[in-house]
Structure formats: structure tokens, C-alpha cells
N, C-alpha and C positions, 0 to 999 in steps of 0.2 A: 887603292888596291883592288884588283879583280882576281877572281878565282875561276878556274875552268876545270871541268871533269871530262875525261875521254875514256871510251871503252872500244875494244875491237876484239873480234874472234875470227879465226880462220881454221879450216880443216888442215890436218897434217896428211900429206900424200907422198908417195914415192916419186922419184925423179925431179925433185925440187931442192934447191939449197935452203937451209934454214938461216934466215937473217933476223936478228933481234937488235934493235937500236943501231942498225947499220953494220953490225958485226956478224961475220959468217961463223956459225956455230956448228961444229962437227956433229952430225946426226944422220941416221938412215932415212929420215923424211924431212920434208920442208913444208912451208905454208903455201897453200893454194890461194891465189889471188890474181886479179887482173894486172896489178903491178908486181913488185917483188914480194908482196904479202907480209911485210914486216909489221906484225900486230902492235909492237911497242911504239913504233914511229907513227902508225895510223892513230893509235889512241892519243899520243902526244899532239898530233895535228888537231884532232877533235877538241882536246882540252884547250889548246891555244885559241882556236876559232871560237869555242864556247865562251871563253873568258872575255872576248871582245864583242860577243853577240853577232858573229859573222857566219852563222850556219854550221855546216859540218863538212867533212872531207868529200862527201859525194856532191856537194854544191860546186866545188872547184875542180874535182878530179873524178868525174863519173866513170864507172866501169863500162859504160857504153861507148866511151870515146877511145878510139884506137891509138891516139897519141900517148895514152898512159899505159899501154900494154907493155908489161915488163919494166916499167919505170922504177927508178930508185926512190924509195919513200922519203929519203932525205930531202928531195926536191919539194915534196908536199909540205914538210915541216918548214923549209926555208920560205915558201910562199906564205904560210900562216904567220911566220915571224915577221915578214914584211908588213902584214896587216896590223900586227901588234905594234910595230915600230911607228907606223903612220898615225897611230893613236897616242903617240908619245908615252908608250909603256915599254917596259923591258921585263924579262923573266927574272924573278927573284929566286925561285926554286921550283924543283920538279920532284914529285914523289911517285914512283911507279911500282906496280905489282904485276908480275908475269905469272899467269896460272898455267902450269904444265906438270904433267906427271914425269915426263922425260923430254929431253935430257936434263941432268942436274946442271943447274946454271951457276952455282957458286964459283967454279973455276973461271967463269967468264964475266962475272959481275963487274969487276973493275974496268975491263975493256969496254963493256956496254956503257957504263957510266961515263967513261972518258969520251966515247964516241958521241953520245947524246949531248954532253956538254960542249963538245967541239961544234956540232951542228948548230946548237943554240948560241954559240959564242959566249959561253959563261964558264966560270970556274967549275972544276970537277966536283968540288964539295957542295955545289948547289944542286946536284943531281943525286937522287937516291933510287936504287933499283933493288927490289926484293923479288924472290921467287917463292911461290907456294904451290903445293900439290893440292889436288882435289880429293885426296884419300880414296882414289879409285872410283869416285862417283861421277856419273854423267859422261858426256862425250870427251871432256878434257881428261877425266880420271881414267877413261878407257884408252887414252892415247890417240884419240881420233881428231883432236883439236887442241888449239892453244889460244889463250886470250890474254889481254893486258888491260889494266885500268891505270889511268894516269891523272894526277891532280897537279895543276900548275898554279902558281901564285905570280901575278904580274904586279909591278909597282910603277909609279910614274917615273919617267926618265929624268 
């Protein structure tokens, strides 16, 4: 078995869509990023890459490369999943925490879990997504940013 940990944070800005786990969430702001800014999928990508000792998201998808401008973050996860598969490993489960003051994510939790499971090609019950506030502390608590932390467990195929 292998364990990976991923983290990502992005600013919330006007005139962007809010995507979490590949799901468009209704909100007045979205996440600023070179790609679509999906903090959950970016953290998942880093967790997968970390579990197999393959660097991080910037190694494969640098924000200086114009080909990734506006890219769907699911592509990053799919590439990381290819590296996992090449090492004869598969995803056993994913546990994620999204840190945000707003919007409330409980109405979207099931859709986010299903989307992440579909991207990873695993059962829905192998993905858990939680949302936590920062109790109005720091940039996340002030509604200026959103972050995600993901732990992934890989097992031999």
C-alpha cells in the first residue's frame, strides 16, 4: 500500500466559474488559476503523484505552459492515474476536506463524490468529501480563498 497527501489553495475572484471535483457549483465567485482552478482535483492530483513518488502537479502541468491555460483539472488527475497504474497500483480510497467559508457545500457533496469517483474509475463509496469553514479566520475565512486537502490510499492491482 502507498499513501499520498495533497494540498492546494486558490484565490476566489469575480468572473470565474467555481469548479470542485469537476462539478460546477453556483456561487458569485470562482477560483483563480492557470487551469480551471479546481482546488479539489489539484490536491487529488498531488496526492496521487505523491503516493508514487512522482513529484507534484507543477512537474507535469506548469502554470508557465500555455497548453494548460484553462485546462480541465480532470485531465491532470487522469495523467496522475496513468502513473499510478503503470506502477501496478490502484486507488483504494480517497478522503478529502474542502476549506471554504462560502458557499455551503453540503447540497453538492454527493455530486462531487460521484464526479471524483468517476474520474478515478472507482466506486462512489470509495470517495469521501467533507467541507469545513475556517471560522472566519485568515484568507479562507474572509472569503478570499478556498483550499483542499486530500489523502489517497493506493493498493497493489
